[in-house]
N, C-alpha and C positions, 0 to 999 in steps of 0.2 A: 718650969715652963721654959721653952726656947721659942724665940720668934725670929723671923727673917723676912724683912720687908723689901721687896724689889731687888733681891740679891741672888736668888738661886739661879737665875738665868745668866748671871755673870760668872758663875763658878764652873770651870771646865770639867771637874770630876764630880758629877752629881752623886753617884753611888758612895764615894768616900765622904762627901759632905753630909749626906743623910745618915750614913752609918755612924758618923761622929755625933750627930744630933741624938740618935737613938741610944748611943753609948752613955751620954751624959744625963739622959732623962731617967728618972726613977720609973719603975713599972706604974702605969696609970698617969704618968706625966704627959703634958700636952706640948705639941709642936704646932705653931700657927705660922702660916706664911702667906705672902701675897706676891704674885708674879705678874708681869705683863702677860695678858692673855695670849697663849701661843697660837690659838686659832685665828686671831684677828691682827696680831702683830707679827705675822709670819714674814719671812724674807720675800721681797717682791710684792707684798700686799699693797694695794692702792685703794684710795677712796675714789669712787666713781659715782656718776649720777644715774639714778634709776629712770625708768620710762616716765615717771611723774615728776622728775626733777629732784627727788630727794636723794640724800647721800646713802651709799652702801659700801661695803668692803669687798673687794675682789681679791680672792686668795687663789694663787695658781700653783704654789709649791710648798704646801704644808708638810707633807710626809718626809721630806729629806731633811734630816737633822744635821746641823752644822753651825759653825761660827759665822756670823754675818754682821755687817754694818749697814745702817740705813744710808740711802743715797741722799737723804734730806740733810743738808749741812746744819740746819737749825734744829733738827729732831733730837729726841732724847736718846735714840739708839745710835747716834753717830760714832760713839766709841766702840760699839759692837756688843754682841751678846751671843749666847749659845741657844740656838733655836732647838727646842725639843717638842715632841707631841705631848698632848695631855696624857696619853697612855704611858709614855716613858716616865713622866712625873709620878703617876699613880702606881705603876708597877714597881718603881724604885722605892717609893715609900713603903709599900707592902713587903718587898724583899728585905728591907731594913728593920722589919718588926713593928711598923707603925700601922695603925688602923685608922681609916678615914672616918671622921665623925660628922663633918659639916663642910659644905662647899658653897661659895657665893660667887656670883658674877654680877657685880653691881653696875648699874648704868652710870654714865657720867652725870655730874651735876655741877652747878656753879660755873666758874670760868671755863673749865674743860668742855662742858656741854655747849657753852656759847662759842668757844673758839673752834671746836671740832664736833659739830652736831651729829656726825655719824655715830659717835659713841653714846648717844642717847638710846640708840636702837640695837647696838651690839656692844658687848662688854669690852672694856680696855684692860680690865684686871680679872684675875682668877685668885680667889682667896680660899684657904682651907684650914681646918683644924683637924689634927690627928692626935692619936693617943698611943703611947708605947704599950705594947701588949705585955702582960705579966710573964 
């Protein structure tokens, strides 16, 4: 098994990284990863108020893949990361010989849910388990 927790979006060459994962896995071996959810942590995304005053995420530039840094000096993305679409992650996994087994988009809980209630309704993370094909 190989795991990567909150790291794939920090790696510039995703195909090379996933090819290396597939290379070291035995057939039937698992690769489990968690990334910041690319749909809701996209460049320029903002938390806004809905008509009823609740929080929501406004995403204006999801499809353009690139390196970016958060404008929030206290945010976790202030050092930057590589924004990619969900399709890029899934297609690269498949191209490297990995089969998707399970995906999860958990809601925030605990302190994160208290500090950033918008993530109770939209996921901040995307997690998946894949298997190396024989």
